[in-house]
FIKOLZA-1660 file (N, C-alpha, C; in steps of 0.1 Angstrom, whole numbers, plus 5000, padded with zeros to 4 digits):
% residues 70
   i   px   py   pz ch aa at
   1 5008 4988 5000  A  M  N
   1 5000 5000 5000  A  M CA
   1 5009 5013 5000  A  M  C
   2 5019 5013 5008  A  I  N
   2 5029 5024 5009  A  I CA
   2 5035 5026 4995  A  I  C
   3 5039 5015 4989  A  G  N
   3 5045 5016 4976  A  G CA
   3 5036 5022 4965  A  G  C
   4 5024 5018 4966  A  E  N
   4 5013 5023 4957  A  E CA
   4 5011 5038 4959  A  E  C
   5 5010 5043 4971  A  I  N
   5 5009 5057 4973  A  I CA
   5 5021 5065 4969  A  I  C
   6 5033 5060 4971  A  A  N
   6 5045 5066 4966  A  A CA
   6 5045 5067 4951  A  A  C
   7 5040 5056 4944  A  R  N
   7 5040 5057 4929  A  R CA
   7 5029 5067 4925  A  R  C
   8 5018 5068 4932  A  L  N
   8 5008 5078 4928  A  L CA
   8 5013 5092 4930  A  L  C
   9 5020 5094 4942  A  E  N
   9 5025 5108 4944  A  E CA
   9 5035 5111 4934  A  E  C
  10 5043 5102 4930  A  K  N
  10 5053 5105 4919  A  K CA
  10 5046 5108 4906  A  K  C
  11 5036 5101 4903  A  S  N
  11 5028 5103 4890  A  S CA
  11 5021 5118 4891  A  S  C
  12 5017 5122 4903  A  I  N
  12 5010 5134 4904  A  I CA
  12 5021 5145 4903  A  I  C
  13 5032 5143 4909  A  L  N
  13 5043 5154 4907  A  L CA
  13 5047 5155 4894  A  L  C
  14 5048 5144 4886  A  S  N
  14 5052 5144 4872  A  S CA
  14 5041 5151 4864  A  S  C
  15 5029 5148 4866  A  A  N
  15 5018 5154 4859  A  A CA
  15 5018 5169 4861  A  A  C
  16 5020 5173 4874  A  R  N
  16 5021 5188 4878  A  R CA
  16 5032 5194 4870  A  R  C
  17 5043 5188 4870  A  S  N
  17 5055 5194 4863  A  S CA
  17 5053 5196 4848  A  S  C
  18 5047 5186 4842  A  E  N
  18 5043 5186 4828  A  E CA
  18 5033 5197 4826  A  E  C
  19 5023 5199 4834  A  A  N
  19 5013 5209 4833  A  A CA
  19 5019 5223 4834  A  A  C
  20 5028 5225 4843  A  L  N
  20 5035 5238 4845  A  L CA
  20 5043 5242 4833  A  L  C
  21 5050 5231 4827  A  K  N
  21 5058 5234 4814  A  K CA
  21 5048 5237 4803  A  K  C
  22 5037 5230 4802  A  A  N
  22 5028 5233 4791  A  A CA
  22 5022 5248 4793  A  A  C
  23 5019 5251 4805  A  T  N
  23 5013 5265 4808  A  T CA
  23 5024 5276 4805  A  T  C
  24 5037 5273 4808  A  A  N
  24 5047 5283 4804  A  A CA
  24 5048 5285 4789  A  A  C
  25 5048 5273 4782  A  G  N
  25 5049 5273 4768  A  G CA
  25 5036 5281 4761  A  G  C
  26 5025 5277 4766  A  L  N
  26 5013 5284 4761  A  L CA
  26 5013 5299 4764  A  L  C
  27 5018 5303 4776  A  S  N
  27 5019 5317 4779  A  S CA
  27 5028 5324 4770  A  S  C
  28 5039 5318 4766  A  E  N
  28 5048 5324 4757  A  E CA
  28 5043 5325 4743  A  E  C
  29 5035 5315 4738  A  E  N
  29 5029 5316 4726  A  E CA
  29 5018 5326 4725  A  E  C
  30 5011 5328 4736  A  I  N
  30 5000 5339 4737  A  I CA
  30 5007 5353 4736  A  I  C
  31 5018 5355 4743  A  E  N
  31 5025 5367 4744  A  E CA
  31 5030 5370 4729  A  E  C
  32 5036 5360 4723  A  R  N
  32 5040 5362 4709  A  R CA
  32 5029 5366 4699  A  R  C
  33 5017 5359 4701  A  A  N
  33 5005 5362 4693  A  A CA
  33 5001 5377 4696  A  A  C
  34 5001 5381 4708  A  K  N
  34 4997 5395 4711  A  K CA
  34 5006 5405 4704  A  K  C
  35 5019 5403 4705  A  Q  N
  35 5029 5411 4698  A  Q CA
  35 5027 5411 4682  A  Q  C
  36 5025 5399 4677  A  E  N
  36 5022 5399 4662  A  E CA
  36 5009 5407 4659  A  E  C
  37 4999 5405 4667  A  K  N
  37 4986 5412 4664  A  K CA
  37 4989 5427 4665  A  K  C
  38 4996 5431 4675  A  A  N
  38 4999 5446 4676  A  A CA
  38 5007 5451 4664  A  A  C
  39 5016 5443 4659  A  Y  N
  39 5023 5446 4647  A  Y CA
  39 5014 5448 4635  A  Y  C
  40 5005 5439 4633  A  W  N
  40 4996 5439 4622  A  W CA
  40 4986 5450 4623  A  W  C
  41 4982 5453 4635  A  V  N
  41 4973 5465 4637  A  V CA
  41 4980 5477 4632  A  V  C
  42 4993 5478 4637  A  L  N
  42 5000 5490 4632  A  L CA
  42 5002 5490 4617  A  L  C
  43 5005 5479 4611  A  Q  N
  43 5005 5478 4597  A  Q CA
  43 4993 5483 4590  A  Q  C
  44 4982 5479 4595  A  Q  N
  44 4969 5483 4589  A  Q CA
  44 4966 5498 4591  A  Q  C
  45 4971 5503 4603  A  K  N
  45 4968 5517 4606  A  K CA
  45 4977 5526 4596  A  K  C
  46 4988 5522 4592  A  F  N
  46 4997 5531 4584  A  F CA
  46 4996 5526 4569  A  F  C
  47 4989 5516 4566  A  A  N
  47 4987 5512 4552  A  A CA
  47 4981 5522 4543  A  A  C
  48 4969 5529 4548  A  P  N
  48 4963 5539 4540  A  P CA
  48 4973 5551 4538  A  P  C
  49 4982 5554 4547  A  L  N
  49 4991 5565 4545  A  L CA
  49 5001 5562 4534  A  L  C
  50 5006 5549 4534  A  R  N
  50 5015 5545 4524  A  R CA
  50 5009 5544 4510  A  R  C
  51 4996 5539 4510  A  E  N
  51 4989 5538 4497  A  E CA
  51 4987 5552 4492  A  E  C
  52 4983 5561 4501  A  G  N
  52 4980 5575 4496  A  G CA
  52 4993 5582 4491  A  G  C
  53 5004 5579 4497  A  K  N
  53 5017 5584 4492  A  K CA
  53 5020 5578 4479  A  K  C
  54 5018 5565 4477  A  L  N
  54 5021 5558 4465  A  L CA
  54 5012 5564 4454  A  L  C
  55 4999 5566 4457  A  L  N
  55 4990 5571 4447  A  L CA
  55 4994 5585 4442  A  L  C
  56 4998 5593 4452  A  T  N
  56 5003 5606 4449  A  T CA
  56 5015 5606 4440  A  T  C
  57 5023 5597 4443  A  T  N
  57 5036 5596 4434  A  T CA
  57 5032 5591 4421  A  T  C
  58 5023 5582 4419  A  K  N
  58 5018 5577 4405  A  K CA
  58 5012 5588 4398  A  K  C
  59 5003 5596 4405  A  R  N
  59 4996 5607 4398  A  R CA
  59 5006 5617 4393  A  R  C
  60 5017 5620 4401  A  R  N
  60 5026 5630 4397  A  R CA
  60 5034 5625 4385  A  R  C
  61 5037 5612 4385  A  R  N
  61 5044 5605 4374  A  R CA
  61 5036 5607 4361  A  R  C
  62 5022 5604 4363  A  M  N
  62 5013 5604 4351  A  M CA
  62 5012 5618 4346  A  M  C
  63 5011 5628 4355  A  R  N
  63 5011 5641 4350  A  R CA
  63 5024 5646 4342  A  R  C
  64 5035 5641 4347  A  Q  N
  64 5048 5644 4341  A  Q CA
  64 5048 5638 4327  A  Q  C
  65 5043 5625 4326  A  T  N
  65 5043 5618 4314  A  T CA
  65 5034 5625 4304  A  T  C
  66 5021 5629 4309  A  E  N
  66 5011 5636 4300  A  E CA
  66 5017 5649 4295  A  E  C
  67 5025 5656 4304  A  G  N
  67 5030 5668 4300  A  G CA
  67 5041 5666 4289  A  G  C
  68 5048 5656 4290  A  N  N
  68 5059 5653 4280  A  N CA
  68 5053 5649 4266  A  N  C
  69 5042 5642 4267  A  D  N
  69 5035 5638 4254  A  D CA
  69 5030 5649 4247  A  D  C
  70 5025 5660 4253  A  A  N
  70 5018 5671 4246  A  A CA
  70 5028 5679 4237  A  A  C
% end
């Protein structure tokens, strides 16, 4: 009976250790996902500015090209 209790306690400690490792790993993954989400939110926030700048540059080039054709 004592041997069985010792074996069960060892199994419980092992399971607890594995659960703590899994929790730490999951926590790291969640933190990484939050950082990536923040990055993409920033990308989306500044995307219209970049697109507007690109469109302005394209329009300027088109005007220069149209002026040279005339």
